[in-house]
C-alpha positions, -999 to +999 in steps of 0.1 A: +096+306-124+122+291-147+143+288-111+108+275-095+108+255-126+147+241-121+145+239-083+111+213-086+129+195-122+163+188-098+156+157-089+137+141-118+169+152-138+196+130-110+211+097-123+186+068-109+200+042-095+202+005-115+187-021-101+150-035-088+130-033-056+112-057-041+076-045-037+043-064-022+007-052-029-020-064-009-054-064-025-076-081+002-105-084-012-130-069+014-161-056-001-166-019+012-205-024+009-209-056+026-179-062+051-156-028+054-177-008+077-200-013+110-233-019+105-229-037+065-244-073+065-212-088+073-195-069+084-154-077+095-141-062+125-111-040+117-081-058+132-092-094+109-094-071+082-058-061+090-049-094+098-064-108+064-040-079+048-007-089+071-011-128+060-016-122+025+016-099+028+035-130+045+027-152+022+054-132-003+077-115+017+114-121+015+147-106+026+143-087-009+113-072+002+115-030+004+078-015+005+050-032+006+016-008-002-019-019+013-050-001+000-061+027+019-090+008+037-061-007+058-063+027+076-094+028+105-112+056+103 
């Protein structure tokens, strides 16, 4: 038990690099009840949903950006 804990805790005990990381979090405000899914009242095709998310990200991206976080609805299916 002690060996397992020591092994799993090892990454957390290592020194952390200093500095910061630029992250973009995208929230496209697509209503899952009326816009997200086929058959919904105001359905937006998946490609247009993804285009909306990329457009939001592109407004904020800089050369220092290292990560972009999209909601799980960015995955089709």
